[in-house]
C-alpha positions in Angstrom: 108.2 109.8 40.5 105.3 107.4 39.9 101.9 108.7 39.1 99.5 108.5 42.0 97.5 105.3 42.4 93.8 105.7 43.3 91.2 103.6 45.0 90.0 102.0 41.7 93.5 100.8 41.0 93.5 98.9 44.3 90.0 97.6 43.7 91.2 96.2 40.3 94.1 94.6 42.1 91.6 92.8 44.4 91.5 95.0 47.4 88.1 94.7 49.2 86.0 97.8 49.9 86.8 99.1 53.3 89.6 100.8 55.3 92.4 98.7 53.8 92.2 100.8 50.6 92.5 104.1 52.5 95.3 102.8 54.7 97.3 101.5 51.7 96.9 104.8 49.8 98.0 106.8 52.8 101.1 104.6 53.2 102.0 105.1 49.5 102.2 108.8 50.2 105.3 108.4 52.4 108.4 109.4 50.6 110.0 105.9 50.7 107.1 104.6 48.5 106.4 107.7 46.4 109.8 107.1 44.8 108.8 103.7 43.6 107.5 103.2 40.1 103.8 102.4 39.7 104.7 98.8 38.7 106.7 98.4 41.9 104.0 100.0 44.0 101.4 97.6 42.6 103.7 94.6 43.1 104.1 95.6 46.8 100.4 96.0 47.2 99.8 92.6 45.6 102.2 91.0 48.1 100.4 92.6 51.1 97.0 91.6 49.7 98.1 88.0 48.9 99.9 87.3 52.2 98.7 89.8 54.8 99.9 87.6 57.7 103.4 88.2 56.5 103.0 91.9 57.0 101.3 92.0 60.4 104.5 93.1 62.2 105.9 95.2 59.4 106.5 98.8 60.6 104.8 100.3 57.5 102.1 97.9 56.5 100.8 96.2 59.7 97.5 98.1 59.8 96.8 97.6 56.1 97.5 93.9 56.5 95.3 93.6 59.6 92.4 95.3 57.7 92.7 92.7 55.0 92.2 89.7 57.3 88.9 87.9 57.0 86.1 89.6 58.9 84.7 86.5 60.7 88.0 85.9 62.5 88.1 89.5 63.7 84.8 89.8 65.5 84.6 88.6 69.1 81.6 88.4 71.3 81.8 88.8 75.1 80.7 86.0 77.3 79.3 85.7 80.9 81.1 87.7 83.5 83.5 85.6 85.6 83.9 86.2 89.3 86.8 88.2 90.6 88.1 89.5 94.0 87.9 93.2 95.0 89.9 94.8 97.8 88.7 98.0 99.3 85.5 98.0 97.2 84.0 100.9 99.2 86.8 103.2 97.9 86.4 102.3 94.2 84.2 104.3 91.8 81.6 102.5 89.7 83.3 103.4 86.4 86.4 101.4 87.4 84.3 98.4 88.6 82.4 98.5 85.3 85.6 98.4 83.3 86.8 95.4 85.4 83.5 93.6 84.9 83.8 94.1 81.1 87.3 92.6 81.2 86.0 89.6 83.1 83.7 88.8 80.1 86.5 88.3 77.6 86.6 84.8 76.2 90.4 84.7 77.0 89.9 85.7 80.7 90.7 83.2 83.3 90.8 85.2 86.6 91.0 88.7 87.9 91.3 91.0 90.9 90.8 94.7 91.6 93.1 96.6 93.9 92.0 99.2 96.5 93.6 102.1 94.6 91.7 101.3 91.4 90.3 104.1 89.2 89.2 104.5 85.6 91.6 103.9 82.8 91.7 102.8 79.2 90.5 99.2 78.8 91.5 97.6 82.1 91.2 100.0 85.0 94.3 101.3 86.8 94.6 98.9 89.6 93.2 96.0 87.6 94.8 92.5 87.5 93.8 90.2 84.7 94.9 86.6 84.0 94.3 85.4 80.4 94.8 82.2 78.5 97.7 82.4 76.0 96.8 86.0 75.1 98.4 89.4 75.9 96.3 92.7 75.9 98.5 95.7 75.2 96.1 98.1 77.0 95.9 95.8 80.0 99.6 96.3 80.3 99.3 100.1 79.7 100.9 102.8 77.7 103.9 103.4 80.0 105.2 99.8 79.8 107.3 98.7 82.8 106.6 101.8 84.8 108.2 101.2 88.2 109.3 102.3 91.7 113.0 102.3 92.8 114.3 103.2 96.2 117.9 103.7 97.4 118.6 103.8 101.1 121.6 105.7 102.5 123.3 105.6 105.8 122.8 109.3 106.4 121.0 110.8 109.4 117.5 112.3 109.2 118.8 115.8 109.9 120.7 115.6 106.6 117.5 116.4 104.8 116.9 119.6 106.8 120.5 120.8 107.1 121.3 120.4 103.4 117.9 121.2 101.7 119.3 123.6 99.2 122.2 121.3 98.3 119.8 118.4 97.7 117.5 120.6 95.8 120.4 121.5 93.5 121.4 117.8 93.1 117.8 116.9 91.9 117.7 119.8 89.4 121.2 118.9 88.0 120.9 115.1 87.9 117.3 114.6 86.6 115.4 115.4 83.4 111.6 115.5 83.2 108.9 115.8 80.6 107.7 114.5 77.3 110.5 114.4 74.7 113.2 115.5 77.2 116.6 114.0 76.9 120.1 114.3 78.2 122.6 116.5 76.3 124.9 114.4 74.2 128.0 114.9 76.4 126.0 113.9 79.5 124.5 110.6 78.3 125.6 107.3 80.0 125.9 104.0 78.2 123.9 100.9 79.1 123.8 97.4 77.7 120.0 97.6 77.1 120.8 99.7 74.1 122.7 96.8 72.5 119.7 94.5 72.6 118.9 92.5 69.4 115.2 93.5 69.6 116.2 97.0 68.2 117.3 95.3 65.0 115.3 92.1 64.8 111.8 93.6 65.4 110.8 95.7 62.4 108.8 98.2 64.4 111.8 99.0 66.7 114.4 99.6 64.0 113.9 103.4 64.1 113.5 103.6 67.9 117.1 103.2 69.1 118.2 106.8 68.7 115.4 108.3 70.8 115.8 105.5 73.4 119.5 106.4 73.8 118.7 110.1 74.1 116.0 109.6 76.7 117.8 106.9 78.8 117.9 108.0 82.4 115.1 110.6 82.1 111.6 110.7 83.6 108.2 111.5 82.1 105.5 114.0 83.1 102.3 113.4 85.0 102.8 111.5 88.3 106.5 110.7 87.7 108.9 111.9 90.3 112.4 111.7 91.9 112.5 112.6 95.6 114.6 112.7 98.7 112.9 111.6 101.8 113.0 109.9 105.2 113.1 106.1 105.3 111.9 104.5 108.6 112.6 100.8 108.9 110.0 99.3 111.3 110.4 95.5 110.8 113.5 94.0 112.4 113.1 90.9 110.2 113.4 93.0 106.9 115.2 91.4 104.0 117.2 94.6 103.4 119.5 93.8 106.2 118.9 97.2 107.8 118.6 97.8 111.5 115.6 99.5 112.9 115.8 103.3 112.5 115.8 106.2 110.1 117.8 106.7 106.9 117.8 109.1 104.0 116.3 107.6 100.8 115.9 108.4 97.1 112.7 107.3 95.6 111.9 107.4 91.8 108.8 106.7 89.8 108.8 106.6 86.0 108.7 104.2 83.1 109.9 103.4 79.6 109.5 106.9 78.1 108.8 107.3 74.4 109.9 103.7 73.6 107.2 102.1 75.7 104.5 104.5 74.6 105.2 103.9 70.9 105.2 100.1 71.4 101.9 100.3 73.3 100.3 102.5 70.6 101.5 100.4 67.7 100.5 97.0 69.0 97.2 98.2 70.5 96.3 99.4 67.0 97.3 96.0 65.6 95.3 94.1 68.2 92.2 96.2 67.5 92.5 95.4 63.8 92.7 91.7 64.3 90.4 91.4 67.4 87.2 93.4 66.9 85.3 93.9 70.2 82.2 95.9 71.1 82.7 99.6 71.8 82.9 99.2 75.6 85.6 96.5 75.3 87.5 97.7 72.3 90.6 98.7 74.3 90.8 95.1 75.6 91.8 93.7 72.2 94.4 91.0 72.5 97.1 89.3 70.6 97.6 85.5 70.9 101.0 84.4 72.1 100.9 81.7 69.5 100.9 84.4 66.7 103.9 86.3 65.3 102.4 89.6 66.3 101.9 88.4 69.9 105.4 87.1 70.2 106.8 90.4 68.8 104.8 92.5 71.3 105.9 90.2 74.1 109.6 90.7 73.2 109.1 94.5 72.7 107.3 94.7 76.1 110.1 93.0 77.9 112.6 95.3 76.2 110.6 98.3 77.3 110.5 96.9 80.9 114.3 96.4 80.9 114.7 99.9 79.4 112.6 101.4 82.2 114.8 99.7 84.8 117.9 101.0 83.1 116.4 104.5 83.3 116.1 104.2 87.1 119.6 102.7 87.4 121.0 105.8 85.7 118.9 108.1 87.9 120.1 106.5 91.1 123.7 106.2 89.8 123.9 109.9 89.0 122.4 110.9 92.4 124.7 108.5 94.4 127.7 110.0 92.6 126.5 113.5 93.4 125.9 112.6 97.0 129.3 110.9 97.3 127.7 107.9 99.1 126.9 104.3 98.1 123.4 103.1 99.1 123.1 100.5 101.8 120.1 98.8 100.1 117.9 99.1 97.1 114.3 98.0 96.4 112.7 98.0 92.9 109.4 96.8 91.5 107.4 97.4 88.3 103.8 97.6 87.2 102.2 98.1 83.8 103.5 94.7 82.7 102.5 91.1 81.9 104.0 88.0 83.4 103.7 84.3 82.5 102.7 82.7 85.8 101.0 79.6 87.2 97.9 80.0 89.3 97.3 78.2 92.6 95.1 75.7 90.7 98.0 74.9 88.3 96.8 76.8 85.3 99.4 78.6 83.2 98.3 82.1 82.5 99.4 85.6 81.4 98.9 88.0 84.4 98.5 91.6 83.5 99.1 94.1 86.3 98.1 97.6 85.1 99.0 99.8 88.0 99.3 96.9 90.4 102.4 95.8 92.4 103.6 92.2 92.2 103.2 90.7 95.7 104.2 87.1 95.5 105.3 85.5 98.7 108.5 87.2 99.9 108.6 89.6 97.0 109.6 93.2 98.0 108.0 96.3 96.6 107.2 99.9 97.2 103.7 101.4 97.4 103.9 105.2 97.3 101.4 107.7 98.8 101.1 111.3 97.7 103.9 113.9 98.0 102.7 114.7 101.5 101.9 111.1 102.6 104.2 108.2 103.3 105.0 105.4 100.9 105.4 101.8 102.2 108.2 99.3 101.7 106.3 96.0 101.6 106.8 92.2 101.4 104.2 90.3 99.4 102.2 87.5 100.9 101.3 85.7 97.7 97.6 86.0 98.3 95.9 83.7 95.7 92.6 85.7 95.3 94.6 88.9 94.4 96.7 86.9 91.9 99.7 87.7 94.1 99.2 91.5 93.6 98.7 94.7 95.7 98.0 98.3 94.9 100.7 100.4 93.2 99.9 103.6 95.1 97.1 105.6 96.7 95.1 105.9 93.5 93.5 109.0 92.2 90.5 110.5 94.0 90.1 113.4 91.5 90.7 113.3 87.7 93.4 115.6 86.4 90.7 117.9 85.0 88.8 118.1 88.3 92.0 118.6 90.3 93.0 121.6 88.2 89.5 123.0 88.6 88.9 122.4 92.3 92.4 122.9 93.9 94.0 126.3 94.1 97.7 127.1 94.0 97.6 128.7 97.5 95.9 125.6 98.9 98.6 123.4 97.4 101.5 125.5 98.8 99.9 125.7 102.2 99.5 121.9 102.3 103.1 121.4 101.3 104.4 123.9 103.9 102.3 122.2 106.6 104.1 118.9 105.8 107.5 120.3 105.4 107.7 119.3 101.7 109.6 121.3 99.0 108.2 120.8 95.5 110.3 121.4 92.4 107.9 121.5 89.4 104.7 119.6 89.6 101.2 120.9 89.1 97.7 121.1 90.6 96.8 117.8 88.9 99.3 116.1 91.2 98.3 117.9 94.4 98.0 115.6 97.4 94.3 116.3 97.6 93.9 114.6 94.2 94.7 111.2 95.7 93.1 108.8 98.0 94.3 108.4 101.6 97.2 105.9 101.3 96.6 104.8 104.9 93.0 103.7 104.0 94.3 101.9 100.9 96.9 100.0 103.0 94.3 99.1 105.6 92.3 97.4 102.7 95.2 95.1 101.8 96.7 93.8 105.0 96.2 90.3 103.7 98.2 91.1 100.6 101.4 92.6 102.0 103.4 93.0 105.2 104.9 96.5 105.9 108.7 96.6 106.4 109.0 100.4 106.7 107.9 103.8 105.3 109.3 106.5 103.0 108.2 110.1 103.7 108.9 112.6 100.9 110.7 115.8 101.7 112.2 117.3 98.5 110.1 116.3 95.4 111.1 116.8 91.8 108.5 116.5 89.0 107.9 117.8 85.5 107.2 121.5 85.3 108.9 124.8 85.9 
């Protein structure tokens, strides 16, 4: 085993004073590098020092490489705030508005919009929509990349939900898995072509992510993720689902890309912060240029995570359809926490980030859920230019998780659920209906953004927890 290199050894090699030395020394403590001779360690460090750009997407050395880049290219000043559209401004707290206004000062920002369910987040607020010029902001996409809604509609009568409550409860418990790190048992896992994607071998950072992705495929996270049975009420006779007016049984799911998306978000956010130094209030809005290797790699990884999230929902709905013994009449799916390359009404090509916002282009279908005791809405987008063809992704939080746990009692939650005829499996006080805004008020603030085709009312809700 090689003797341990110290900071002076790196300084003699040419490393500048600063965090690059500490990052490099910490990396050399990993067992893969401790086995190298001191000569080989120094040769590796010399290569990183000489050509840091070649290591910006290396799983092990990206942060060291970024810290070695010339300082002048890494410091970015904010500019004047550009105008943006706000929907339901009277329901949005000042902290979320402040975050949006900071995002509108970025030199890469082209346009923006704030949805009526907006609330405070990291970097871009939840409910924020931001269009940029040839740049992608990992934290404007979000940690749960590709998080989405998926609805299956079944030709079953409304009374099915009350007559077979215990059976449906059992189906949810048997055919879903929730929580951080949760996975399906080996004999219960289902295959999917997303696991055969080249990105798992071509992108260095993803080379050790395939195993966990395979284990977690078809599972859901914690927090506000759910799978639920409920009542679908189709109210628009011209709906694109081909469904007659009336009531149906539905399965609605909400979750994202699990550990895969979270690891991608964390890695590339760190890399963006290293190469794009912003002021403290804007630091989570660091971006990667799409004309850089790191930007292209994040873009490919983001799209993989989005497709993986969709595959998770596909498996969830496939399992439940098989357990029910029925095929769905129709399906609706949409995602948020993503970035798209789009063209604005004025002809400019941009990258549109929707962090907790539903794509609502003209004719595009989507689902905007409420709380577990309030209806969700099946919608058709109207392509409103000022909203960047977007709408809210839900009701939006009224209380933070901490405040909800402190202010809402277990008895109050159970009483509210009983009043609405809702059975909850798992869940917690931080997801109580009272922690959310009134979805009806939110929908009233975006009538110019979407048309309503129908509603989904939850009846049996499965979330993380005992």
